[in-house]
C-alpha positions as a Markdown table, in Angstrom:
| # | Residue | x | y | z |
|---|---|---|---|---|
| 1 | Met | 43.8 | 197.2 | 141.7 |
| 2 | Asp | 43.3 | 194.7 | 144.2 |
| 3 | Pro | 46.9 | 193.8 | 145.5 |
| 4 | Lys | 45.8 | 190.0 | 145.9 |
| 5 | Leu | 45.1 | 190.0 | 142.0 |
| 6 | Leu | 48.5 | 191.3 | 141.3 |
| 7 | Glu | 49.9 | 188.5 | 143.3 |
| 8 | Ile | 48.6 | 185.9 | 140.9 |
| 9 | Leu | 48.9 | 187.7 | 137.7 |
| 10 | Val | 51.9 | 186.9 | 135.6 |
| 11 | Cys | 53.3 | 188.1 | 132.3 |
| 12 | Pro | 51.6 | 185.9 | 129.7 |
| 13 | Val | 54.8 | 185.8 | 127.3 |
| 14 | Cys | 57.5 | 184.8 | 130.0 |
| 15 | Lys | 55.1 | 183.8 | 133.1 |
| 16 | Gly | 57.2 | 186.0 | 135.4 |
| 17 | Gly | 55.8 | 188.5 | 138.1 |
| 18 | Leu | 54.6 | 191.9 | 137.2 |
| 19 | Glu | 55.2 | 195.4 | 138.8 |
| 20 | Met | 52.3 | 197.7 | 139.1 |
| 21 | His | 53.0 | 201.5 | 137.7 |
| 22 | His | 50.4 | 203.5 | 139.3 |
| 23 | Lys | 51.4 | 206.7 | 137.3 |
| 24 | Glu | 50.8 | 205.2 | 133.9 |
| 25 | Gly | 48.2 | 202.7 | 135.2 |
| 26 | Glu | 50.1 | 199.8 | 133.7 |
| 27 | Leu | 51.3 | 196.5 | 134.8 |
| 28 | Val | 55.1 | 196.1 | 133.7 |
| 29 | Cys | 57.2 | 192.8 | 133.0 |
| 30 | Arg | 60.6 | 193.9 | 133.2 |
| 31 | Pro | 62.3 | 191.0 | 131.3 |
| 32 | Cys | 59.8 | 191.0 | 128.5 |
| 33 | Arg | 60.0 | 195.0 | 128.5 |
| 34 | Leu | 56.2 | 195.1 | 128.1 |
| 35 | Ala | 53.5 | 196.9 | 129.9 |
| 36 | Tyr | 49.9 | 196.0 | 130.0 |
| 37 | Ala | 47.4 | 198.5 | 130.2 |
| 38 | Ile | 44.8 | 198.5 | 133.0 |
| 39 | Lys | 41.1 | 199.7 | 131.6 |
| 40 | Asp | 38.2 | 200.2 | 134.1 |
| 41 | Gly | 40.5 | 198.7 | 136.7 |
| 42 | Ile | 40.6 | 195.3 | 134.6 |
| 43 | Pro | 44.3 | 194.4 | 133.1 |
| 44 | Val | 44.6 | 193.9 | 129.6 |
| 45 | Met | 46.7 | 190.7 | 129.5 |
| 46 | Leu | 47.1 | 190.4 | 125.9 |
| 47 | Ala | 50.7 | 190.4 | 124.5 |
| 48 | Asp | 49.6 | 191.7 | 121.4 |
| 49 | Glu | 48.0 | 194.6 | 122.9 |
| 50 | Ala | 51.0 | 195.3 | 125.1 |
| 51 | Arg | 53.3 | 198.3 | 124.9 |
| 52 | Gln | 56.9 | 197.8 | 124.2 |
| 53 | Ile | 58.7 | 199.7 | 126.7 |
| 54 | Ala | 62.5 | 201.2 | 126.7 |
| 55 | Ala | 65.1 | 199.4 | 128.8 |
| 56 | Asp | 65.3 | 202.4 | 131.1 |
| 57 | Glu | 61.6 | 202.7 | 131.2 |
| 58 | Ala | 61.4 | 199.3 | 132.5 |
| 59 | Gly | 63.4 | 200.0 | 136.0 |
| 60 | Ala | 60.9 | 203.3 | 136.7 |
| 61 | Ala | 58.4 | 202.2 | 139.3 |
């Protein structure tokens, strides 16, 4: 994923910053504990399709 795109993307729920989790292929919002999948290089920024993550999982980058 383009680093410049990551700089401008925000969580659609809280408008906070996102972290790239390369291993999982997801963008993670720690405060909301949501993981947004990246499919074919395109982030799916829909809250309804985000995966809820455990509090301890949110800290792993």
